[in-house]
Every structure is written in structure tokens, then in C-alpha cells.
C-alpha positions in Angstrom: 1.7 9.0 10.1 3.5 11.2 7.6 2.0 13.8 5.3 3.0 14.2 1.7 6.8 14.0 1.5 7.3 15.1 -2.2 11.1 14.5 -2.3 11.8 16.2 1.0 14.0 13.4 2.4 16.2 15.9 4.2 13.2 17.4 6.0 12.1 14.0 7.1 15.4 13.3 8.7 15.1 16.5 10.7 11.5 15.7 11.7 12.3 12.2 12.9 15.1 13.6 15.0 12.8 16.2 16.4 10.3 13.5 17.4 12.9 11.2 18.9 12.1 8.5 16.4 13.9 5.2 17.1 14.5 3.3 13.8 15.0 0.1 15.8 11.5 -0.1 17.2 9.4 2.7 15.7 7.5 2.7 12.4 6.5 5.5 10.0 3.5 5.2 7.7 3.4 7.6 4.7 0.2 8.8 3.2 1.7 8.7 -0.3 3.3 11.2 -2.7 6.8 10.3 -1.7 8.1 11.7 -5.0 8.0 14.8 -7.3 8.5 18.5 -6.8 11.1 18.3 -4.1 14.9 17.7 -4.4 15.3 14.1 -3.2 12.7 11.9 -4.9 15.1 9.1 -5.5 16.1 9.0 -1.8 12.4 9.0 -0.9 11.8 5.9 -3.1 14.7 4.2 -1.3 12.8 4.6 2.0 10.6 1.7 0.8 13.5 -0.5 1.5 13.8 0.6 5.1 12.3 -1.8 7.7 10.9 1.1 9.7 9.0 2.7 6.7 5.7 1.9 5.1 3.6 3.7 2.5 0.3 3.7 0.8 -0.2 4.9 -2.8 -0.4 8.6 -3.7 -1.5 10.2 -7.0 2.1 10.9 -7.8 3.2 7.3 -7.5 0.2 6.6 -9.8 1.4 9.2 -12.3 4.8 7.5 -12.5 3.1 4.1 -13.1 0.8 5.5 -15.8 3.8 7.3 -17.5 5.5 4.0 -18.2 3.0 3.0 -20.8 1.7 6.3 -22.1 3.5 9.1 -23.8 1.1 11.9 -22.8 1.0 10.6 -19.3 4.7 10.7 -19.2 4.7 14.4 -20.1 1.8 15.1 -17.7 3.8 13.5 -14.9 6.9 15.5 -15.9 5.3 18.9 -15.8 3.6 17.9 -12.4 7.0 17.4 -10.7 8.4 14.3 -12.4 11.2 16.3 -14.0 13.6 14.8 -11.4 13.4 11.5 -13.3 15.4 12.6 -16.3 18.5 10.4 -16.2 17.0 8.1 -13.6 15.6 4.6 -14.4 12.1 5.4 -13.2 10.6 2.8 -15.6 12.7 -0.1 -14.2 10.3 -3.0 -13.9 11.3 -3.8 -10.3 10.6 -0.2 -9.2 7.3 -0.2 -11.0 6.3 -3.5 -9.4 7.2 -2.1 -6.0 5.0 1.0 -6.5 2.2 -1.0 -8.0 2.2 -3.1 -4.8 1.6 -0.1 -2.6 -1.9 -0.4 -1.1 -4.7 2.1 -2.1 -5.6 2.4 1.6 -4.7 0.8 4.9 -6.2 0.3 8.3 -4.2 0.2 11.5 -5.3 -0.9 15.0 -3.7 1.3 17.6 -4.1 2.2 21.3 -6.1 5.3 20.2 -8.5 3.2 18.0 -8.8 2.1 14.4 -7.0 4.5 12.0 -7.6 4.5 8.3 -5.0 5.8 5.8 -5.9 7.0 2.3 -4.2 9.5 0.2 -6.9 12.0 -0.8 -10.4 11.3 0.3 -13.1 8.8 1.1 -16.0 8.3 -1.3 -19.1 9.7 0.3 -21.2 6.7 -0.7 -18.9 4.4 1.4 -18.3 3.7 5.1 -14.7 2.7 5.8 -15.1 -1.1 5.4 -17.0 -0.5 2.1 -14.2 1.7 0.9 -11.6 -1.0 1.5 -13.8 -3.5 -0.3 -14.4 -1.2 -3.3 -10.7 -0.4 -3.6 -9.9 -4.2 -3.5 -12.5 -4.8 -6.2 -10.9 -2.3 -8.5 -13.8 0.1 -8.7 -12.4 2.9 -10.8 -14.4 5.8 -9.4 -13.6 4.8 -5.8 -9.9 4.6 -6.6 -10.0 7.9 -8.4 -11.6 9.5 -5.3 -9.0 7.9 -3.1 -6.1 9.4 -5.1 -7.4 12.7 -6.4 -10.5 14.0 -4.7 -10.4 17.3 -2.8 -14.1 17.3 -1.9 -13.7 16.9 1.9 -10.8 19.3 1.9 -12.7 22.0 0.1 -15.7 21.6 2.5 -13.3 22.0 5.4 -11.9 25.1 3.8 -15.4 26.6 3.5 -15.9 26.0 7.3 -18.6 23.4 6.8 -19.3 21.0 9.7 -16.8 18.2 10.1 -17.3 14.9 8.3 -17.7 11.6 10.2 -16.6 8.6 8.1 -18.4 5.6 9.6 -16.7 2.3 10.5 -13.4 3.8 11.7 -12.2 6.0 14.5 -9.9 8.3 12.5 -9.0 8.7 8.9 -5.8 10.4 7.9 -5.5 12.0 4.4 -2.9 14.1 2.5 -3.0 15.4 -1.1 -4.5 18.8 -0.5 -2.2 21.4 1.0 -3.4 23.1 4.1 -1.7 25.9 6.0 -1.6 23.5 9.0 -2.4 19.9 9.8 -5.8 19.7 11.6 -8.7 17.4 12.4 -12.2 17.9 10.8 -14.8 15.5 12.1 -12.9 12.2 12.1 -10.8 13.2 9.1 -7.3 14.6 9.7 -5.6 16.5 7.0 -1.8 15.9 7.0 -0.4 17.7 4.0 0.9 21.0 5.3 2.8 21.8 2.1 6.4 20.9 3.0 7.6 21.3 -0.5 6.0 24.8 -1.0 8.9 26.6 0.5 7.9 30.1 -0.7 4.8 29.9 1.6 5.6 31.0 5.2 3.3 28.2 6.6 5.1 25.4 4.7 5.8 22.4 7.0 6.3 18.7 7.0 3.7 17.1 9.5 3.6 13.8 11.2 1.0 12.4 13.6 2.3 10.2 16.4 -0.4 7.6 17.4 1.4 5.7 20.1 0.8 5.8 23.0 -1.4 8.9 22.4 -2.0 11.3 19.6 0.7 13.9 19.1 1.3 16.2 16.1 4.8 17.0 15.1 5.5 19.7 12.5 8.8 20.9 11.0 8.7 24.3 9.3 10.3 24.2 5.8 9.7 27.7 4.5 12.7 29.2 2.7 14.5 25.8 2.8 17.6 26.7 0.6 18.0 23.2 -0.9 14.4 23.0 -2.1 14.3 26.7 -3.2 17.4 26.0 -5.4 15.7 22.8 -6.8 12.6 24.8 -7.7 14.7 27.4 -9.5 15.8 24.7 -12.0 12.4 23.2 -12.7 11.7 25.0 -16.0 15.0 23.8 -17.5 14.2 20.2 -16.5 10.7 20.4 -17.9 12.1 21.9 -21.2 14.5 18.9 -21.3 11.6 16.6 -20.8 9.7 18.2 -23.7 12.7 17.9 -25.9 13.0 14.3 -25.0 9.3 13.8 -25.9 9.7 15.5 -29.2 12.6 13.2 -30.1 10.4 10.2 -29.2 12.4 9.0 -26.3 11.2 8.4 -22.7 7.7 7.4 -23.5 5.9 4.6 -25.3 2.4 5.3 -26.6 -0.2 8.2 -27.0 -2.8 8.7 -24.3 -3.7 10.9 -21.3 -4.1 11.0 -17.6 -5.9 13.5 -15.4 -3.8 16.5 -14.5 -2.8 17.2 -10.9 -4.5 20.3 -9.6 -2.2 20.7 -6.7 -2.2 24.4 -7.2 -5.8 24.5 -6.0 -4.9 24.4 -2.4 -7.4 24.3 0.4 -7.0 26.3 3.6 -8.4 25.4 7.0 -11.1 27.6 8.5 
């Protein structure tokens, strides 16, 4: 179970080697946010074609989907890491259909119990089966929480007692960057900020669940490829703004919620 990848395909390759991953018989599940901010978003999207890789939907996949039909949403996505998409056919209908098919959440039955996967958080009004039902029924607030909420992460940051989501043994979430991957109640935070290479704690984390739980973590601080990519971000965003001003790359006015990824939680 893989934390937020954010274009760090080269780090994933090293992490899989570290864990002794066998592409012929092992399987990786991503918690979403394959794209944006890091240097290899296109390569991360190509992982969806690999038989050993699965993913649920993250808020950054949703930003791409929203951007296809909304001019302001396109700009919002661009300034939140979608600047890699300039010159790439991100609005190709086949790609959009592939991302739109990504599940909002998933449940896996393993030797260590029932494990739920959701990108950001679980609505506090739901147990796990109710969450899955609400997501399937297109309840907007539940989907918003699943993609964007930092409520549980912020409570963990404040040192509050761990949360127990009923109806499942363990829930893995990403979205909010922590200085390390850790368990809080039956929630396990998996985004350890792989793409934030100017932070000494930056790492890509993966939880092995078979035959027992084992956490793998690859430090990514000062990664030269990612650092160089970050250095060109302002130029790419400026190019996106110029494209918007000329009326290309977007279709209609509107808005989407901004990504507050900078509001990072820290474990107690």
C-alpha cells in the first residue's frame, strides 16, 4: 500500500527494489495522487497500465478531471502542481475515462484483516460499510471528505486519542504530509512527503500487508532530480497563465476548491 507518489516514479522504482518486490506475483495499491509536483507524472500515469499496479482516486486526479471542463479549475490544477501537463495530452478522453474509473475507496481482504483504502479521510458520521455505500451513491460531502479532509490528520497532529473507524480492521490514508508514516487508532497515515525534498524527513512510504504488516520507507530528501524539477516550477506556471490568457488549454469559467497541501500535519 503506497503513499502519495506525486510524480516520483524514480523513487518508486528504488523503493520496490528495496522491498524485494516481484512484479510477477506481487501487487501495489496506491492511495492516490499519482501525479503533480514531482518530475515524472506521465510515467506515474503509465503505471495504471501495469498488471502489478492498482490505484484509488486522489484529489490531484480529481483536479485533472475537473480541469478538463472548467477554465478556472484548469488554472487551479496548474498552480497546485499540474504545470507538468503543458505539452501533454492530459485532456485525452481515454485518459480521463481511465482516471474517472478509479474508485473513491477500496476494501481488501488480507491475512492481517480487512483493510480499507481511501485517499484523505473517513466521514465521522460513517462506519466503513456506510462510507462505501455513500461514495457509491454519489454523496458529495462524503466524496469531498474522502478526497480533501485533513480532520483526522490534524487531530493526530495535536496528540488526541487515536480514532477507530468501525467496520474495518485498518484504514490507510494519504493526502496530508506527515514527517513519518504511522498508525493512529486504526487509521494509518501513509503520506510521508516524498516530493518535499527540501524537508530532511521526506520519504516515500509503502506498507506491506502480506504475510504480515511491514513498513518500507525510502528517504527522498535532497533528491537532485526532484529539486531541479521544483526549480523550474515558476516558469511552468507562468507559461500556464499565459496560455490561459490566450484562451487555450481550458474550456469554461468556474472554480474548484484549492489544495491546501502546504498545511501539513505532523505526528505527535
